[in-house]
N, C-alpha and C positions, 0 to 999 in steps of 0.2 A: 486161250491156248489149251486149257484143260479140256474144254468141250471139244475142240478140234482133235486132241489126242484120243479122247474116248470114241469119237466117231471113226477115226482112222483104225483104231483097234477093232471095232465092231466090223468094219468093212473087211479088214485083213483076215478075220476069222471065218468069213463066209466061204471063200474059195480062193485058191492060188491063181485062178484064171479070170480075167476080166470078162464079164458078159459082153456079147457082141454089140449091144446097143449102148453100153456105158461110154461116157466120155472121160478119158483120163485127164485129170487136172494137172498132172505133172509127167508128161511123156518123156521128158529129159530133165536131168538134174545137173546143174553146173556149179562147180566150186573152183574159183580161180580159173585156171586154164584147163581143168578137167571137166569134160561133159560126157555123161553116161546116159544112154537111152534105156528104156525098160529091158531088163534082163542082161545088162552089160556092166562090166567093170571098166573104169577109166582112171588114168593117172595124169597128174598135172601138178601145178604149183600155185601158191600165192606169191606173187612177185612183189617184193617190198623195195620201191625205188630208194636210191640214196637221198638223204636229206641233210640234216646237220652232221650226220656221220654216214658210214657206209650202208649200202643196201644189202638185201639178202633174199633168199628164195626158200620158201617153206613147202616141201613136197606133200602132196595129198593124194588120197585114193578115194574114189566114189564108187560104191557098189549099189546100183539102182535096181531094186528087185523087180521081178517080172509082174508082180501085183502090187497095188498101192498099200500103204500102211504107214506107220510112224517113221520119222526121220531121226536117227540116233547118231550123234557125233561122239567119237572117241578122240580125245586129245591127250598126248603124252609128250614128254621131253621138254617141259617147261624148265626143268633142271636137266641139262644135257648129259650129265654123268649118272643119271638114274637109268642105267642101261637095260635092266630087266624089263621095265615097262615099254621102252622103245622097241626092243627086240620082239616082245610079245605082240605089239600092235602090227608089226610087219608080218608076223605069223598069222594074225587074225585076218589080214587082207587075203592071204592065200587060202585060208580056211573057208571063207564065205563064198557060196555059189550063187551068183545073182539070179540064175534061172530058178532057184528054189527059195528065193527070199521074198517075203512080203514086206514092203516098205523099203527104206533106203538107209545105208550106212555111210557116213563120212568118217574117214580115218586120217588123222594128222599125227604121225608117229613121233616127229621131232620138231618142236618149236624152236628150241634154243640151239641153233646150228653151231654158233661160235663156241658155246660152252662145250658141246660135244667134241668138236674138232680140236679145241685147245685143252680139253680135259680140265676145265675150270668148274668146280662145283658151285651150286646155289645161285649164281648170278650170270648175266650176260657179260662177258669180258669186254665187249665193245663199249658199253656205257656204264658197267658195274651196277646194273639194276636187276631186280628180281623179276622174272617173267611170270610170276603168279601173284603179283602184288600191285599191278598197274592197270587193271581193267577199268573202263572200256578202252583204254589206250588213247592215242592222240596222233592224228596223221601228220602233225607238224612237230612232233616230239623227236626224241632220240630213237635209236633203232628198236629198243624194247617196246616203247609206246606205239611205234608205227606197226610193228608186228602184231601187237595185241589189238590194235584198231582194226586191222584186216581180219583177224580171227573172229573178233566180235561181230563184224558185219557179215562175213561170208560163211562162217561156220556156226557160231552160237545162235544168231538170230534165225538161221535157217532150220535149226533143229527143234524137235519136240522134247528130246531127252539128251542131256549132256553128261558124258562120262569122262571124268578127269582121272587119268592114270599116272601113278607115281611108282618109284622103284627102289627106294633106299639109296641115298647118295653115297659118294665115296667114303665119307666119314661116319656113316650111319649103319650100325649093326642092328637091323630093324626086324621086328617080328611082324609077319604079314597081318594086315588088318584092313578093314574098310571103314568109311565114315558114314554115319547117318546124320546129315545136317537137317535141323528142324527150324522152321520159321514161324510156327504157330498157325500156319494155314493148313487145316486138317487134310484137305484133298492132296495137297502137294507133299505133306509130310508122310502120309500113309503110302503114297505111291513110291516115294524114295525108300521107305522102310521095306517094302516088298522087293525092290531091286537089291537091297543089301542082303536080304535073306536068300534071294534067288542066286546071287552071285556066288555065295558059298564059303567065303572066308569066315573062319570060326571066331574071330574077335572083331567086334563092331564098336567103334568109338562114337559116342553120342555127343553132338555138339550143337548147342542152341545159338541161333543167330538173331540179331535185331537188324532187319534190313533197312530200318530208318537211320541206322548209323552208317555213314558212307564207308567207314573202315571195313565193314562186313561185306561190302560188295566189290572189293578190289581184287579178290581172287577169282579164278575162273568159276568155281562152284558158286560163290556168293553172287557174282554178277549174273550168272544164269538163273539162279533162284529169284533174283530181283526182277527178271523178265517173265517170271511165271513158269519157267521150264522145270521139268522133272530132272533132278540132279543126283549123281552118284559119284563117289570117290573111292578108289581102291589103291592099295599100295602093297607090293611084294618085291623083295630083293634086298640085298644087304651088301654094304661095303664095295659097291661097284661091280660085284660078281654077277655073272649071268649063269644061273644054274637051271638045269632042265626042270627041276621040281617047281621052282618059284615062277619060271616063265610059264609053265603049264597052268599054274594057279590063275594067272591073269588071262590066258587064252581061253581056258575052259570056263572060267567065271564069266567072261564076256559072252561066250556062247550060251551059257545059262541065262544071262540077262536078256539076250535077244529072244531066247525061247520063251521066257516068262512074258514077253510082250507079244507073243504069237507071231513072231517074225520068221522063225525057222523051227525045224523039228530037231531037237537035241535032247538026249536023255539027261534030264536035270538031276542034280544032287544038291538040293538046297540045304543050308545049314539049319538044323532042327533046334539045337540048344546052343545058341551062340553065347560067347562070353561078352556081356555088355559092360563096357567101361565108359567112364565119364570124364570129368575135367582132369586135365593133366597138369603136372607141375614139373618145371625144368630146373636143372642146375647148370649154371653157365660159368665158364672159366673167368677167373679174376685177372688172368694175365697169361703169359707164355709158359711153356713147360711141356712135360711128357706125361700122358695119361695111360694107365694100365687098368683094365677092367678086372674085377674079381667076381662078377656075376654075369650071367648070360642073358641075352634078349629073351623076353617072355617069362623071366623069373618072377615069382610072387615075392614081394618084399615088404618089410615093415618100415615105418618112418624111423630114420636115424640109423638104419643098418648100412654098413659099408658096402658100396658098390664098386669101389676102385680107389686108386691112389695116384698122386702126382709126384713127379720128381723134377729136379732141375736138369740142365743139359749135361751134367756130369754124373747123373744117377743118384743124387742125394734126395731122399724122400722129403717132400715139403708139406705134405698134408694128405688127409683122406677125403674122399667124396662119399657123402651119405645120401640115402634116399630122402627126398623132401616130403613124402607122404606114403601112407600104406597104398599098395596097389600092385600093378603089373608093369614091368619094365618094357615099354613099347619100343624104345631103342636106346642103345648105349653107344658111346663113341667107339668106332671100330678102328681108329688109327691113333698113334701116340701124340701127334702134333696138336698143340693148343694155341689159341690166341685169345685175347681178351674178348669176352662175350660169346665165345663158341659154346654151343650146347654140348654138355658132357653126357647127360642122361635125362630121359623123360620117363616119368612114372604116371600112369593113368589110374584113376580111382576105379575100383571094381564095384559094380552093382550086384546086389544079391537079387537074382530074378530079373524081372523086366525093369527097364529104366524108369525113372519118375517122369511125370508129365512135363511138357514144355514149360520152360520158365524164361521169360524175356530177360536177357542179360542186363545187369546194371551198367549204366554209362561209366 
């Protein structure tokens, strides 16, 4: 797959026009019911039939460039109330001109339709399962598993590069960041690093995965990495809000990423001095109550410093919430409501300078 990607990039860099004698190995690209020929944009859907529960339909767009090149898949809306990323992907569809594109782009703006329509964060309300924890799915399973099986077959396996977009869920007051997932495969890791820098978000979370551990391959990014794909994850948005600034971060970052792959011409603004951060630690609620933050997302914090407090349902303070380690507040709970196990705050460790070398996680 990496050799194929290299050859496609080399071909794409030669000319936006196919030589007359060349034979196009992919004159049309089909994803679900969407078929686009060279220089076309097409819309369609992945239709998920009913099984043990209800069926659904996942809308897709295919932008098939006028010249050959890599196939990049953008997927968002695994969490249907991460609105910023969903809206950003619809804007990206409008932004891309297939006549000027080398290679092809598959965009799936909204995976978790029931979550979006019913405004249920984190899980699919049909079967109460997470749509970023069940890859590669199962065609005989519940709705979530069937959706992901279709995405795995028709989107992930088709792509050379997989971009997983997120947007700060309803309860997450989140600082924009991207992930650099490392597997210990140098060619794969270095390619993903280049995409993170090209995308342009100024905080990059470094996370090392052990792909021999099945738990590491259940997310979209982990599954794609296990197939040898180049993978990138970005997140911008907070508390369910859709702001022009954060939406633009994801749209412009996506254009930067495509430009770095020589697929389009776009004035890139890569991040030069990113804030590299590493392992995070979370504080989870021990039970119900009301949470009130006293620090903001992105704040630098020391271990033991107060980040907020909890009250009961008549306003009596029941305790403080303190930082679990030194670092940066990557997100803090943006709503008062708590339930047992809910994440209240996440603090990521700050690296001084470049991050350390890949270290295989302990079982």
